[in-house]
N, C-alpha and C positions, 0 to 999 in steps of 0.2 A: 773751926773752919779756916781761920787765917793760917794755921799751921799746915793744914792739908793743901791750901792754895799755894803756899810757899814751896811745899814739897813738890807739888805738881810742876810749878814753874822751874824749879831746880832740875827736875827730871828731864824736862824738855830741853833746857839749856845744856845739860850734860849729854843728852842724846844727840844734840846738834854738834857737839864737840867743839864749839867755838866760844861758848860762854857769852853769846850775844844776847841782849835783852829780847824778850818775846814781843812781836808786833801785835798791836791791838787795834780795835776800832775799824775804820774804813780801810786803813792800809792792810790790815790782816785779811779783810774781805777781798780786796783787790788782789792780794797775793794768792788767795785760795782760788779765785776765778781764773787767774793766769795759769794755774797748775792743773786745771781740770782737763779730762780727756776728750776725745772727739765725740763719744756718745753723749756725754753730758753737754757738750757744746750744741749738738743737734737738738737735745731736749730743751735747752735754754732758748735757742732760736725759735723753736716751735711755740714755746710758751710766750715768748715776746710777741710774735705775730698774733697769737690768740688774745693776749692782753690788749694790744692795740685795736684789734677788731671789736672786742667787747666794749671798750671805752668809746669807740666810734658809735656803736649801736646805742650805748647808754646816753650819750649826749644828744644823739639824733632823736631818741624817744622822749627825752626831756623837752626838747624843742617842740616836737609834734604834739605831745599831750598838753603843753602850755598853750599852744595856738588853738588846739581843739577846745580846751576849756574856755578860753576867752571868747572864741567865736560862738560857742554853744550858748553861753550866757547872753551874748548880744542877740543871737537869733531867737531864742525863746522869749526874750522880752519883746522883740519886734513882732513875733507871732501872736502874742497875747494882746498886743495893743493895736494891731492892724485891723482895718475895716474891710479889706478886700484881699482875696487870695493872690491877685496879681501883684499887690504890693510886697507880699512875702516872697513870691517867686522872683521878683526883681532883686531881693536882698540875698538870695542864695549865692550869687557870684561873689559877693563881698564877704561871705562867711563860708568860703569853700573848705576851710579846715574843719568845720563842724560836722560831725556825723549826723546830727539832727537835720542840718540843711541838705545833706546828701539824701537822706530818707525822704524828706519832704519833696525834693525835686523829682524823685522817681515816682512817688505816689501822685504828685500833681500832674505828671505826664500821663499817667494812666487815667486820671480824672478828666483831663482834657480830651483824650481819645474817646471817652464815653459821652461827654456832654458838650464838647466844643469849647469848654472854658467857662460855662455858666450853667446854672440850674442844678437840681439835685442829681446825684449819681444814679444811674439805672440799676447798678448791681454793686454791692459792697464787697462781695467775695473776691473779685479781681484786685480790688484795692487792698484788701487784707493780705492777699498773697504777695502783692508787690511790696507791701510794707515789711513782710517777713523776709523776702529776698533782699531788700535793701538793708535791713538790719543785719542780716548775716554778712553781707558784703562789707558793711561799715566796720563790724567787729573784726572780720578777717583782715581788713586793712590796718586796724590798730594793732593786731597781733603779729604783723609782719616783722620778721627777724627775731622774734622772741624765742623761737626754737634754737637759734644759734646761741643765745645767751644761756639757755638751759643746757645745751650741749657742752659749751665751754665750762660752765660751772660743774658739770658732772664729770667731764673727762680730764680736766686739768690736774686734779690731785693724782689721778692714776698715771698721767704722763710724768708728773714729778716722782711718783713712786717707782716708775720704770728707771728713771735716773738714779734713784736711791738704791735700787737693787743692783744696778750696774756698778755703782760706787762701792757697794759692799763686796761685789765680786772682785773689783780691782784691789780692794783692801786685802782680801784673802790671797789674791795672786801675789801681792807685794810681800805678804808674810811667807808664802812659799818660796819666793825668789830670794828673800833676805835670809831665810833660815832661822830667824829669831824674831820674837815678838817685841818690836821696837816701834816707837811712834814714827820714826822716819819711814818705816815700811808701810804703815797703815794710814798715815795722815792724808795722802792724796785721795785715796778712795773714800775715806770718811768725809773729806771736804766736798767731794762730788755729791755724796749722798745727802749731806745737810743742805747744800745750796739748791739742788734740784727740788728737794722737798719743800723748802721755803718758797721757791719760785712758783711751784704748783699751787700752794695755798694763796700766795699773793695774787695769782690770776683768778682763782676760783671764788674767793670770798666776795669781791665786788660784784662779780657776775651773779652770784646767788642772791645777794641783797637786792640788786637792781631787778632781777627777775621777779622776786616776790613783790616788790613795790609796784612794778609795772603791771603785774597780774591783778593786783588789787585795784589799780586805777582803771584797767580795762573792764573789770566787773562793774565798777561804778558807771562807766560809760555805757555798758550794755544795759544796765538797769534804767539809766536815763533815756536811752533810745526806746526801750520798751514802753516806758511811761509816755513818751512823746507820741509814739505810734497810736496808743490808745486814745490820747487826747485828740490827735488829728482825725482818727476814724470816727470818734464820737462827734466831732465838729461836722464832719461830712454827713454823718447820719442824721444830724439835726436839720439839715437843709429842707427836707419835705415838710417838717413841722413848721418851720419859720415861713416857708412859702405858702402854706395853707392858712396862716394867721391872717386876720382881717387887716387890710391896709390902714395905716395910721392917717388921721386927718391931715390934710395939707391945704394950703391956700389955693384959691381959685386961680387957674391959669398956670400954676406951678407945674413944671415938666420934670418930674422926678421919676426915673426908671424904676420899675418894680425890682430889678436886680439889686438896686442899692439897698432895699429893705432887708436883704439877706446879710448885709454887712460883710463879715469876713468870709462868709461861705460862698461868695460869688467866685 
């Protein structure tokens, strides 16, 4: 291998005709980029914008999912500890990033239209439909811009491949123009091919990883929302049972509303 490497370097130096040492590292990369053609430049610019947009989406989703997780944990703890539905409704504005809070707010609005804000619901079917609609809207909101990540992850390698093909075309054109198979004739085209291929992979790989991770997080959120909807609807369904239960003994003269006996279900 050392002999082959030395021979390759000697061939390049002799082909350059100046006997100058071969540039390596970042200086060689900068030299290759400075020699690429207009098609490769267009491909690189397109990949650059795609990369910037994908990283913008990635950081935005990280922030959104972090806030949603934090607010959801806070909201579910408050929901299970609260004694009145009004207390939970007042907390939804503080947990606006939580999809659970968004679902509860929609279901609670339907519940208030049925009962005026107290007592058992007259019909659970509208509440179930509202919960399903709110769940779909919450999951759709979490999936926003995910299609762009998938598109960038799928298209970027092909954009880089287009630059690769054009670089190979330039290399063969250089061979035809020079009339001899020399590195001086094919080097610019090969440089374009290698750079655009690497750029396409550089853009696609983070987008693929982020899309898979975010998709898994969204499935977790969707499962948590479904579980919360069942818990909320079960709580609303228990209102008639608790309302029909005998009143607890209380001191003479104590003025405790019957609605308070329903606890969280008011």
